[in-house]
C-alpha positions as CSV (number, residue, x, y, z in Angstrom):
1,M,0.0,0.0,0.0
2,L,1.4,3.3,-1.1
3,I,0.8,6.4,1.2
4,I,1.4,9.7,-0.4
5,L,2.1,12.4,2.1
6,P,1.3,16.1,1.2
7,R,4.2,18.2,0.1
8,V,5.8,20.1,3.0
9,N,8.3,22.9,2.7
10,C,11.5,21.7,4.2
11,N,12.3,24.9,5.9
12,S,8.9,24.9,7.5
13,F,9.2,21.4,8.6
14,R,12.6,21.9,10.1
15,Y,11.4,24.9,12.0
16,L,8.5,23.0,13.3
17,L,10.7,20.1,14.4
18,K,13.2,22.5,16.0
19,N,10.5,24.1,18.0
20,C,9.1,20.9,19.2
21,L,12.6,19.9,20.4
22,R,13.0,23.1,22.2
23,T,9.6,22.7,23.9
24,Y,10.6,19.1,25.0
25,Q,13.9,20.4,26.2
26,S,12.1,23.2,28.3
27,W,9.8,20.7,30.0
28,Q,12.8,18.5,30.6
29,K,14.7,21.4,32.3
30,V,11.6,21.8,34.7
31,I,11.9,18.1,35.7
32,M,15.7,18.3,36.0
33,K,15.3,21.1,38.6
34,D,13.3,18.6,40.6
35,E,10.4,20.9,40.5
36,V,6.9,19.5,39.9
37,M,5.0,21.4,37.4
38,P,2.4,23.5,39.5
39,P,-1.3,23.1,38.9
40,S,-2.5,25.2,36.1
41,R,-5.7,25.9,34.2
42,S,-6.8,23.7,31.3
43,D,-8.0,26.7,29.5
44,P,-5.8,29.8,30.3
45,I,-8.3,32.4,28.9
46,I,-10.3,33.4,31.9
47,K,-12.2,36.6,30.9
48,K,-12.3,39.2,28.3
49,L,-11.9,43.0,29.3
50,D,-13.9,45.8,27.5
51,N,-14.0,48.6,29.7
52,Q,-12.6,52.3,29.8
53,L,-9.3,51.4,31.6
54,F,-8.3,48.7,29.0
55,N,-9.4,50.9,26.1
56,S,-7.4,53.9,27.5
57,I,-4.2,52.1,27.0
58,F,-4.5,52.2,23.2
59,T,-2.8,54.9,21.2
60,P,-2.4,55.2,17.5
61,E,1.2,53.9,17.9
62,L,0.1,50.8,19.9
63,E,-2.6,50.1,17.2
64,N,-0.1,50.3,14.5
65,L,2.3,47.9,16.5
66,T,-0.6,45.5,16.8
67,E,-1.5,45.5,13.1
68,L,2.2,44.8,12.3
69,F,2.4,41.8,14.4
70,K,-0.9,40.4,13.1
71,K,0.3,40.9,9.5
72,H,3.3,38.7,10.2
73,N,1.2,36.1,12.0
74,Y,2.9,36.7,15.5
75,E,1.3,36.8,18.8
76,L,1.6,40.0,21.0
77,K,0.4,40.4,24.5
78,I,0.7,42.6,27.4
79,A,2.7,40.9,30.2
80,G,3.5,41.0,33.9
81,G,2.8,43.8,36.1
82,A,0.7,45.8,33.7
83,V,-1.8,43.1,33.5
84,R,-1.9,43.0,37.3
85,D,-2.6,46.6,37.5
86,I,-5.2,46.7,34.8
87,L,-7.1,43.9,36.7
88,M,-6.8,46.1,39.9
89,D,-8.3,49.1,38.0
90,I,-5.0,50.9,38.1
91,K,-3.9,52.5,34.9
92,P,-0.2,51.0,34.4
93,T,2.7,53.4,34.1
94,D,4.5,51.1,31.7
95,L,3.5,48.4,29.3
96,D,5.6,45.5,28.7
97,F,5.0,43.2,25.8
98,A,5.7,39.5,25.1
99,T,5.7,37.9,21.8
100,D,6.3,34.4,20.1
101,A,8.5,36.1,17.5
102,T,12.2,35.7,18.0
103,P,14.4,38.8,18.2
104,D,15.6,38.2,14.7
105,E,12.1,37.9,13.4
106,M,11.2,41.1,15.1
107,K,14.1,42.9,13.6
108,N,13.4,41.6,10.1
109,M,9.8,42.6,10.5
110,F,10.7,46.1,11.8
111,E,13.3,46.8,9.2
112,E,10.8,45.7,6.4
113,A,8.1,48.2,7.9
114,E,11.0,51.0,8.3
115,V,10.4,51.0,12.0
116,R,13.2,52.3,14.1
117,M,14.8,50.2,16.8
118,I,16.6,51.6,19.7
119,N,18.6,50.6,22.8
120,N,19.4,47.1,21.7
121,K,21.3,46.2,24.9
122,G,18.5,43.8,25.8
123,E,18.5,41.9,22.5
124,K,20.6,39.0,23.9
125,H,17.8,38.5,26.5
126,G,15.1,38.7,23.9
127,T,14.1,42.3,24.2
128,I,13.7,44.7,21.2
129,T,12.6,48.3,21.6
130,A,10.7,49.7,18.8
131,R,9.9,53.3,18.2
132,I,6.6,53.7,16.4
133,N,5.7,56.8,14.3
134,D,8.8,58.3,16.0
135,K,6.6,59.0,19.0
136,E,6.3,56.0,21.4
137,N,8.7,53.3,22.5
138,F,7.6,49.8,22.9
139,E,9.7,47.1,24.7
140,I,8.8,43.6,23.3
141,T,10.4,40.5,24.6
142,T,10.4,37.0,23.1
143,L,9.0,34.2,25.2
144,R,11.9,32.5,27.1
145,I,12.8,30.1,29.6
146,D,15.8,30.1,31.9
147,T,18.5,27.6,31.0
148,H,20.8,28.5,33.8
149,T,20.5,30.7,36.9
150,N,22.9,31.5,39.6
151,G,20.7,33.5,41.9
152,R,21.5,36.8,40.2
153,H,21.5,36.5,36.4
154,A,19.9,34.0,34.0
155,K,20.8,32.5,30.6
156,V,17.8,32.4,28.6
157,Q,16.4,30.2,25.6
158,F,13.6,31.5,23.5
159,T,10.5,29.5,23.4
160,K,7.0,29.5,21.7
161,D,5.3,28.3,24.9
162,W,3.3,31.0,26.7
163,K,3.0,28.7,29.8
164,L,6.7,28.0,30.2
165,D,7.3,31.8,30.0
166,A,4.6,32.3,32.7
167,L,6.4,29.5,34.8
168,R,9.6,31.4,34.9
169,R,8.1,34.5,36.4
170,D,8.2,35.2,40.1
171,L,4.7,35.6,41.5
172,T,1.4,34.3,40.2
173,I,-0.1,37.8,40.1
174,N,2.8,38.8,37.8
175,S,2.5,35.9,35.4
176,M,-0.6,36.7,33.5
177,F,-0.9,37.9,29.8
178,L,-3.3,40.2,28.1
179,D,-3.9,40.2,24.4
180,L,-4.8,43.3,22.4
181,E,-8.4,42.1,22.2
182,G,-8.9,42.1,25.9
183,R,-8.4,38.3,26.7
184,V,-6.7,37.6,29.9
185,Y,-4.4,34.5,30.0
186,D,-3.8,33.0,33.4
187,Y,-2.1,29.7,33.6
188,F,-1.1,29.5,37.3
189,F,-4.2,31.0,39.1
190,G,-2.8,34.5,39.4
191,Y,-6.1,36.0,38.9
192,D,-7.6,34.0,41.8
193,D,-4.8,35.1,43.9
194,L,-5.3,38.7,43.0
195,Q,-9.0,38.5,43.8
196,E,-8.2,37.0,47.2
197,R,-5.3,39.4,47.7
198,R,-2.9,36.7,48.1
199,V,0.8,36.9,47.2
200,A,2.3,33.5,46.1
201,F,5.2,32.3,44.1
202,V,4.6,30.5,40.7
203,G,5.1,26.9,41.7
204,N,7.9,26.0,44.3
205,P,9.0,29.1,46.3
206,T,12.5,27.7,46.8
207,C,13.0,27.2,43.1
208,R,11.7,30.7,42.3
209,I,13.9,32.3,45.1
210,Q,17.1,30.4,44.0
211,E,16.6,31.7,40.5
212,D,16.9,35.2,41.7
213,Y,17.4,35.9,45.4
214,L,16.1,39.6,44.9
215,R,12.7,37.9,44.7
216,I,12.7,37.6,48.5
217,L,12.3,41.4,48.6
218,R,9.9,41.5,45.6
219,Y,7.7,39.2,47.6
220,F,7.5,41.6,50.6
221,R,7.1,44.5,48.3
222,F,4.1,43.1,46.5
223,Y,2.6,41.7,49.8
224,G,2.6,45.4,50.9
225,R,0.8,46.4,47.7
226,I,-1.7,43.5,47.4
227,A,-2.4,42.0,50.9
228,E,-5.4,43.3,52.9
229,Q,-3.7,42.2,56.2
230,P,-0.2,42.7,57.5
231,D,0.4,39.2,58.7
232,T,-1.3,36.6,56.5
233,H,1.9,35.2,55.1
234,D,2.0,31.5,53.7
235,E,4.2,29.9,56.3
236,Q,5.9,27.7,53.5
237,I,6.9,30.9,51.8
238,I,8.4,32.4,54.9
239,I,10.2,29.0,55.5
240,A,11.7,29.2,52.0
241,I,12.8,32.9,52.5
242,K,14.5,32.0,55.8
243,E,16.4,29.0,54.2
244,N,17.5,31.1,51.3
245,I,18.0,34.6,52.9
246,N,21.8,34.2,52.7
247,G,21.5,34.4,48.9
248,L,21.1,38.3,49.3
249,E,24.7,38.4,50.2
250,G,25.6,38.1,46.4
251,I,23.1,40.7,45.2
252,S,24.2,44.2,44.6
253,G,23.4,46.8,47.1
254,E,21.9,49.0,44.5
255,R,19.3,46.3,43.5
256,I,18.6,45.6,47.2
257,W,18.0,49.1,48.1
258,S,15.8,49.8,45.0
259,E,13.4,47.0,46.3
260,W,13.7,47.8,50.0
261,S,12.9,51.4,49.4
262,K,9.8,50.6,47.7
263,I,8.8,48.3,50.8
264,L,9.5,51.3,53.0
265,S,7.2,53.4,50.9
266,G,4.3,50.9,50.9
267,N,1.7,49.5,53.2
268,Y,2.6,47.5,56.5
269,V,6.1,49.1,56.7
270,K,6.4,48.1,60.4
271,E,5.2,44.7,60.0
272,L,7.0,43.7,56.9
273,T,10.3,45.3,58.1
274,L,9.9,43.1,61.5
275,K,9.2,40.1,59.4
276,M,12.1,40.6,57.1
277,L,14.3,41.1,60.3
278,E,12.8,37.9,61.8
279,C,14.0,36.1,58.4
280,D,17.7,37.3,59.4
281,I,17.9,39.8,56.5
282,A,20.0,42.3,58.6
283,R,23.5,40.6,58.3
284,Y,23.2,40.3,54.4
285,V,22.2,43.9,53.8
286,G,24.8,45.7,55.8
287,L,22.7,46.4,59.0
288,P,24.4,46.2,62.4
289,E,23.6,43.3,64.6
290,K,21.9,45.5,67.3
291,L,19.2,47.8,65.8
292,N,17.1,50.4,67.6
293,I,13.9,48.6,66.9
294,E,11.9,50.4,69.6
295,N,12.7,53.7,67.9
296,F,11.7,52.2,64.4
297,I,8.4,51.0,65.8
298,S,7.7,54.4,67.5
299,V,8.4,56.3,64.3
300,C,6.2,53.9,62.3
301,D,3.3,54.4,64.7
302,I,3.7,58.1,64.6
303,S,3.6,58.1,60.8
304,K,0.6,56.0,60.7
305,K,-1.3,57.9,63.5
306,N,-0.7,61.3,61.9
307,N,-1.1,60.0,58.3
308,I,2.3,61.5,57.3
309,S,4.8,60.1,54.7
310,L,8.3,59.6,55.7
311,Q,11.2,59.0,53.3
312,P,12.4,55.4,53.1
313,I,16.0,56.3,54.1
314,T,14.5,58.2,57.2
315,L,12.7,54.8,58.3
316,L,16.0,53.0,57.9
317,A,18.0,55.6,59.6
318,V,16.0,55.6,62.9
319,M,17.2,52.1,63.5
320,L,20.8,53.1,63.4
321,K,22.7,54.7,66.3
322,N,25.5,56.7,64.9
323,E,27.1,57.8,61.8
324,D,29.6,54.9,61.5
325,E,26.6,52.6,61.2
326,V,25.1,54.8,58.5
327,L,28.3,54.8,56.5
328,K,28.6,51.0,56.7
329,V,25.1,50.6,55.6
330,H,25.7,53.1,52.8
331,K,28.8,51.2,51.7
332,R,26.6,48.0,51.3
333,L,23.5,49.6,49.8
334,K,24.9,52.6,47.9
335,F,22.5,55.4,48.8
336,S,22.3,58.4,46.7
337,A,24.3,61.5,48.2
338,Y,20.9,62.9,49.4
339,E,19.9,59.8,51.2
340,R,23.3,59.3,52.8
341,D,23.3,62.9,54.1
342,L,19.7,62.7,55.3
343,A,20.5,59.5,57.3
344,L,23.6,61.1,58.7
345,F,21.6,64.1,59.8
346,I,18.9,62.0,61.5
347,V,21.4,60.0,63.6
348,R,23.6,63.1,64.3
349,Y,20.7,65.3,65.8
350,W,18.3,62.5,66.9
351,E,19.3,62.8,70.7
352,D,19.8,66.5,70.7
353,K,17.4,68.1,73.3
354,P,18.3,71.8,73.1
355,S,17.5,73.9,76.0
356,T,17.2,77.2,73.8
357,D,14.4,78.1,71.6
358,L,13.9,75.2,69.1
359,L,13.3,77.5,66.1
360,R,16.5,79.4,66.8
361,F,18.3,76.0,67.3
362,Y,17.5,74.9,63.8
363,K,18.0,78.2,62.1
364,R,21.5,78.2,63.6
365,I,22.1,74.8,61.8
366,L,20.8,76.3,58.6
367,I,23.0,79.4,58.7
368,H,26.2,77.5,59.5
369,Y,25.5,74.8,56.7
370,K,28.0,74.8,54.0
371,G,26.1,72.6,51.6
372,N,22.6,72.7,49.9
373,V,20.4,74.7,52.3
374,S,17.3,73.5,50.5
375,N,18.4,69.8,51.2
376,L,19.2,70.7,54.7
377,R,15.8,72.3,55.3
378,S,14.1,69.1,54.2
379,Y,16.5,67.0,56.5
380,I,15.4,69.1,59.5
381,C,11.6,68.8,58.5
382,E,12.0,65.1,58.1
383,L,13.6,64.9,61.6
384,L,11.0,67.1,63.1
385,K,8.1,64.8,61.7
386,C,9.6,61.8,63.3
387,K,9.5,63.7,66.7
388,Q,5.8,64.9,66.0
389,Q,6.9,68.5,65.9
390,F,4.8,69.2,62.9
391,S,4.2,73.0,63.5
392,L,7.9,73.5,64.0
393,A,8.6,71.7,60.8
394,E,6.2,74.0,59.1
395,D,7.8,77.0,60.5
396,I,11.3,75.8,59.3
397,R,9.8,75.0,55.8
398,K,8.6,78.7,55.6
399,T,11.8,80.2,57.2
400,V,13.7,82.5,54.8
401,I,17.2,82.9,55.7
402,P,18.7,86.1,54.1
403,R,22.1,86.2,52.7
404,F,24.8,86.7,55.2
405,P,26.2,90.2,54.5
406,I,29.7,89.7,55.7
407,T,32.5,88.2,53.5
408,G,36.0,87.2,54.2
409,Y,37.3,90.0,52.2
410,M,35.7,92.5,54.6
411,L,37.3,90.9,57.4
412,Q,40.8,90.8,56.1
413,Q,41.9,94.1,57.8
414,Y,40.7,92.8,61.3
415,V,41.7,89.1,61.1
416,T,45.3,88.8,60.4
417,K,45.5,85.0,61.2
418,R,43.8,82.9,58.5
419,T,43.2,80.1,60.7
420,M,40.8,82.3,62.8
421,M,38.6,83.5,59.9
422,G,36.2,80.5,59.8
423,T,35.7,80.9,63.7
424,V,35.1,84.6,63.5
425,I,32.5,84.3,60.8
426,R,30.6,81.6,62.7
427,K,30.5,84.0,65.8
428,L,29.3,86.8,63.7
429,K,26.5,84.6,62.2
430,D,25.4,83.8,65.8
431,I,25.3,87.5,66.6
432,W,23.3,88.0,63.3
433,L,20.9,85.2,64.3
434,D,20.4,86.7,67.8
435,K,19.3,90.0,66.2
436,N,16.9,88.2,63.9
437,F,19.0,89.1,60.9
438,K,18.3,92.8,61.4
439,I,21.8,94.0,62.2
440,S,23.8,96.3,59.9
441,V,27.1,95.4,58.4
442,D,28.8,98.2,60.3
443,E,27.4,97.0,63.5
444,L,28.6,93.5,62.7
445,L,32.1,94.6,61.9
446,Q,32.2,96.5,65.2
447,E,32.1,93.2,67.0
448,V,35.1,91.7,65.1
449,P,37.9,93.2,67.3
450,R,36.2,91.8,70.5
451,I,35.8,88.4,68.9
452,V,39.5,88.3,67.7
453,S,40.8,89.4,71.2
454,E,38.7,86.7,72.9
455,L,40.2,84.0,70.5
456,E,43.7,85.4,71.0
457,D,43.3,85.2,74.8
458,N,41.9,81.7,74.8
459,N,44.9,80.5,72.6
């Protein structure tokens, strides 16, 4: 019996065979990691959106991009956090896209359509950035799996399997896709978790954490955004975090602080920080062994009671006891210059209890400061908010410090020793402050001989 098979294009058959092999290898990778494939939906399409929020994301440029992918028979879907936000009725600030087209296929498509591509640093990870109509940029990433992870970085392999791409993502609520016709694709029950305000890893928490230890902090960040109660953690997740917390030692300080500062800006700051410390995070992020936890709890309670926002670095600084501790944490986490100086200011003046007029005390700090006075003003206000001195903070915010009328050049004929110049100016500024900035230049200069005489007598 002779069986005649339909004619098949060799290149198409080779591509189909290659893709089947990749899919098999991808599933084999899951098995070799000793991870059981987590329960998943038989039909990933769970609902279709057609509301004002979904329709608001469309721009002429996005519609052009969508038509281009359709024309070439490639799938294009919104991925990750943007899907989560839309389902929470929050307009996403960024749209990330996923596709079954490879980077080379996207490049060929965009070149043919004369679409400009920019910032191709992400190409080796599968991301192509297209600029449509020279108005809007779109980051589109090929579906992928991780072939190798070391807790920080991953080597990826491209795939056509949307489910495998969802599996490599961190949390179920971040593993959904949304096509441009409004269909929501959810393989691992992220939609259910979102409805129940539950934060869970995709599959095995230990596997997800060991792929990238920064996911420990991402878990706490999204818990603060999603959960309705401060202490409803899945105990298995907390166990997995405790068993792998040492992995943070190999994560850069910049990445750690980027995530941690978002935790300190969200909900349940006190509860989540205490839970993180319970998981032994301190030693791996540069914190000293003994922290001022009572102070931290008190400041968190003040912030919540008075409905005020404190900067993330402030909430970290109030746990520290001195400038050396601040500098050691800064060395690990790489604060910005502003954050470093604010933390130093907080610990430097935390215990100060001036007996003089408080407004004058802080004005004196302002007039003697040699750096950015605007920054210093915000440091003082931040400290005063921690101490519930809100009216004083408002007074400081409104205080206008005039320009000091005396220069070093004016003092040259009075101060012959250059080493005295700084001290003389400081004392003149104190007199200027005592007179509420209403003393003339001549009157200030008349004080100089007396100040110089006193300094010489003391020496």
